[in-house]
N, C-alpha and C positions, 0 to 999 in steps of 0.2 A: 503495499498501500503506499504511495509515495506523502511523504511527509509531510508534503504541501497539501495535501489533498488537494491535487489538482483536478479539476470538473475534467478535462480533455483525454485524463487518462483513465480515469475510471468509466464515465458513462459515453465520451466524445460529444456533450452536447453540453454547451454555455447557458449560467443561467438566465441569460439575456432571453434566451431560446424557450425556456419554459415559462417565465413570467411574461414573457408578448403573448403567449398560447392561453395565460388562464381568460376565465369568461367576467372581465373586469367591468362590463354593464353589471352584472347579476352582484359581483364584490359590492362597490358602490353604492349599489342600493340596500344592501345589507348591513353595511357602514352605516348608510346616514339616516335608517331603519333601527336599525337593533345596537346599534355601535359597537359591532362587530361580523367579520363577514370571513367564510369559512375558505382557503384556495386550494382546497381538494390534495393531489400527490402533491407535492416538492421534489423530494429528496426520495433516492432510492433507499432498500433494508440497508444496501455495503453502504452506503454514504453516512446515513445515520449509527449506526454500528461504527465505521471511521470517527464519527464526529465524535460519540459517546463514552468512544478508547480515547481521546484527546486526553481527558478528565483528570488521569493519572498522570499525565506532564508537565509536571511545574512551569517548564520550561517556557510554554504555552503561553502564561497566564502573567497579568501585573499584581490579580492578588484573588486571596482566597476569603469568603465572608461564610463566618457560622453563624445564622440565623437567629437560634438563642442567645448567642450574645447579646442583638442589637435585640430583641423583640421584635424580629420579626416571622416568627414561626420556628419549626425543627428543618434540619438539612440543612445543605449547606450550595453553595455558588462561586463560579469562581469567572474573575472577567477579563478576557483576552487580552493581551498585547498585540501593540503593533509593530511589526503588521500583523494583519489579519491572516488566517489560514484560507489559500487563494478562495475555496467553496465559499466561505463564509462574506468574504468581501464579496463574492460575486453578488451573491442575494440579497447584499445590502445596498448595491447599487443599482440593481435591474427590479430592485422593489424602489427604488427612490422614487423617480419618478412618478409610476403612476398614481403612488400614494400624494405627491405633493401636489399634485393638479386634483385630487380628492383633497384637500387638506385646506387648497386656497382657495377651494367653491365655502369651506367649511368658515373661515377668517371673513368671506364675503357676504355669508346667512347672517353670522353674528355681529355683524359690522361696523370690524374692526380693520384698519389700513394693514395689519400686518402679511406680507406674504413670502411665504418659502420658493426658494430659488429652484429651477427646474433639474439641477445637477446635485450630487450628494457633496462631490466634492466640496461646489462652493456652499452648503448647508453646512460643513465640519469647518471651510475657514469662516466661518462666521461664528460658529461654536469659539475657535480658538482665538478669536482676536478678543473675544471675553472671558478669556480666560477658562477658556473649560475645553482643555488637549487630551484628557484620555480616553482612551477607547470604554466604548459601553455595554459592547456584545457578548454575550454570556453562556455557560453552561450550568443548568441549573442538575440537582442530584438529590433527590429522595430515596430516604430507603421505609422502612415498615412503621409507623406512628408518627412523621414526618408529615408536614404541610407548610403553608405562605402565606399569613396574613395576608386580608385586601391591602395594597397597596396603588401608590402611582408612580414610575420613575421617571424622575425629571430631570434630577441632578443640577441644574442651573437655571439662570435667569434665559438660555437660550434653549429652549424642545419644539422638537418635533414633535405632532399631535397623534402619530399611529404609529405603534408598533406590532411585528410581528413576534410570532411563537412556533418551536416546531415542533411536534412529538417525535423525540427518536428512540421509542421505546412501546413493546406492542401491547395495548391495554386488555387485559382479561387473559392475559398471557405472561407476560413479563413481571407485570404488576395490577393489582388491584385496588381501585378507589383513586385518589390522588387525582379528579375532577376538575379542570380549570373553570373557574367561575368569575364571570363580570358582575359588579353590579351597578347600578345606576339609581344616580339621586339628584330624585327629582322639586323642584321648587315646591313648599306645602305639600309636600305630597310623601306617604312612605315609599321606601327604595323598593325597586325591583331587582331580582336577582335571575340568572340567566347563565345557564351552565354548556361550557361549549362541547361538543361530541369532537376526538380529534382521533385519528388513527396515526401508525407507526409514519412516519416521512408527508404529514398531513401537516396544515400550516393554517392560524388565522391569525388577521392583522386587524387591530383592534383600539380604540381609543384609550391614549395614555392619560387622561386628564378631561376637559370640558368639551362638548361635542354641541351640535345644534341638533333640537329636537323641535318637530313642526308640529304647534297644538293647533287647538281650535281657535284661539284669536292670535297666531302668529306662529313666530319663528323664537322659544326660545333656550335655554342654555342649562344643560345635565352634567353632574360630575359622576367622571367613573371613574372606579376601582378596580383591580384584578387579585388573585389570587389563585390557591392551588389548596385542595381538600384535601382532608388525611388520608394518608397512604395506609392500604390495609397489608397489602404485603408484597412481597419482590421490590423490586428497585424501578427508577422514572429518570427518565434525564430527559433535559427541554434543550434547547436551544432558543435564545431570546436573541435579537435582533433590535436595537436600538439605533433609531438614527441622527440623534443627538451625541455630541460626546462628554464630560464630567469635569468637574471643577477640581 
């Protein structure tokens, strides 16, 4: 297996080609309506196994976080160091463009002047100029009893409003429990929860913080949080791709 997780060496197909084939009309509609859109299959089983296998190689990562120490839950995760593995970098770049178009539509709906650049490199340059130079793509690892509290991945003043998660293990076989969960906090209303069904190699794009929602009297803002329910057995790995860097 190539140490860089080269896409061409493993599948002969670039992330750009895979992402371009996705049903972006459906994904955009799901994001606008529910705050989360399912991508369907993104990675092969071999790519999933190769990525989760990187977890043991500390040279790939800039830091390791034990959730219990910070009150985040149980389990742990590691932030990749630059340069990112080829596959992770390719996915980050390929997904950013279509998501930036959706994000800019959100800003217009919310009446905000903020707009996001069309290319990932320009978004990262904006982050680095604001004192946010550290990479944020990460691998998460859960064992029995582990969970991730509801949270938002912001990391600084510069924050892209959508992120990507890809499940790397097979639910019901490699692990049980450990469902990906989103909550939507609506003004003057009770929060709404949604359990997001994922399969090995499948992804979901979802709102990081605020998103617009169409109501009977126009567009209003809702707050989103995400987490993972308690793992009941086995081991679960997830690739998380955040499109802004951290301070």
